[in-house]
C-alpha positions as MATLAB code, in Angstrom:
seq = 'MPLIKIQTSVTAPAKTEVEAMLKRLSASLAKHLGKPEYYVMTAFEPEVPMTFAGTTEPVCYIEIKSVGTMNPAQTKAMSQDFCQQVNEAIGVPTNRTYIEFADAKGAMWGWNGSTF';
ca = [
     121.207  110.158   85.932;
     120.115  106.918   87.602;
     118.110  104.640   85.326;
     116.191  101.457   86.017;
     114.922   99.696   82.917;
     112.859   96.535   83.061;
     112.419   94.154   80.134;
     110.168   91.169   80.660;
     108.454   88.426   78.743;
     105.184   88.863   80.650;
     102.177   90.862   79.542;
     101.876   94.285   81.117;
      99.359   94.704   83.905;
      96.959   97.654   83.794;
      98.544  101.030   83.068;
      97.866  102.265   86.592;
      99.657   99.213   88.049;
     102.670   99.762   85.778;
     102.835  103.429   86.730;
     102.616  102.574   90.436;
     105.414  100.007   90.064;
     107.627  102.502   88.230;
     107.042  105.152   90.876;
     107.989  102.703   93.647;
     111.109  101.663   91.740;
     112.059  105.293   91.151;
     111.811  106.172   94.842;
     113.707  103.015   95.826;
     116.523  103.630   93.345;
     116.975  107.210   94.547;
     117.108  105.997   98.150;
     119.575  103.173   97.440;
     121.924  105.499   95.579;
     121.461  108.523   97.826;
     120.586  110.695   94.834;
     117.651  113.036   94.243;
     114.684  111.310   92.630;
     114.523  114.392   90.395;
     117.129  112.692   88.166;
     115.794  109.102   88.220;
     114.332  107.604   85.044;
     112.349  104.368   84.858;
     111.311  102.306   81.839;
     109.191   99.179   81.392;
     109.117   96.956   78.307;
     106.632   94.074   78.506;
     106.175   91.148   76.118;
     109.813   90.983   75.012;
     110.566   87.570   73.488;
     113.023   86.067   75.987;
     114.316   82.762   77.306;
     116.072   81.807   80.521;
     117.471   78.368   81.345;
     116.217   77.175   77.971;
     112.547   77.960   78.637;
     110.086   80.716   77.818;
     108.601   80.768   81.323;
     108.258   84.335   82.717;
     111.619   86.078   82.807;
     112.922   89.562   83.548;
     116.063   91.576   82.779;
     116.734   94.757   84.733;
     119.347   97.392   83.912;
     120.469   99.811   86.587;
     122.825  102.579   85.497;
     124.133  105.512   87.458;
     126.823  108.146   87.267;
     129.358  107.334   89.936;
     130.320  104.093   91.619;
     127.968  101.527   93.100;
     129.591   99.402   95.774;
     128.960   95.680   96.382;
     126.782   96.320   99.434;
     124.562   98.652   97.414;
     124.215   96.274   94.468;
     123.398   93.344   96.746;
     120.704   95.360   98.558;
     119.300   96.629   95.252;
     119.239   93.133   93.782;
     117.201   91.838   96.700;
     114.860   94.849   96.722;
     114.217   95.099   92.987;
     113.820   91.346   92.444;
     111.210   91.322   95.179;
     109.404   94.419   93.888;
     109.246   93.072   90.345;
     108.084   89.680   91.581;
     105.253   91.292   93.542;
     104.269   93.627   90.701;
     104.389   91.332   87.655;
     104.930   87.846   89.046;
     108.345   86.998   87.607;
     110.165   84.679   90.039;
     113.296   86.156   91.570;
     115.352   83.210   90.298;
     114.359   84.130   86.716;
     115.524   87.745   86.972;
     118.936   89.075   86.029;
     120.086   92.558   86.988;
     122.940   94.389   85.296;
     124.525   97.194   87.327;
     126.575   99.708   85.349;
     128.532  102.701   86.582;
     128.692  105.556   84.088;
     131.242  108.325   83.808;
     129.641  111.761   83.992;
     130.979  112.745   80.594;
     129.298  109.662   79.092;
     125.789  110.520   80.378;
     123.934  113.352   78.678;
     121.092  115.444   80.075;
     119.548  118.816   79.376;
     121.876  119.587   76.475;
     125.032  118.828   78.451;
     126.640  115.983   80.416;
     127.191  115.223   84.067;
];
């Protein structure tokens, strides 16, 4: 049910580096939300044409969605953590990264032929 999706203008590093980054993000998201990693999904989309502040310098957009309610303390901690992790993994500066946090109602999130 939790999802972290990264879209960035930068070229993807080696497949093994991308997989390692996604595994770290998955574990971190589960920990931040207090949910089993069994349900966490990660996605990475490199080389997306993007601008930020009127330039095409490296940029990143992260979506974090979860069934339930994320509180301000959680979103602040996740913003700091995920901006730093993405910066270290693919080199996008933290001040060129936006994160969208979205709470989802269980009935609006499907899985395994049903909903939460």
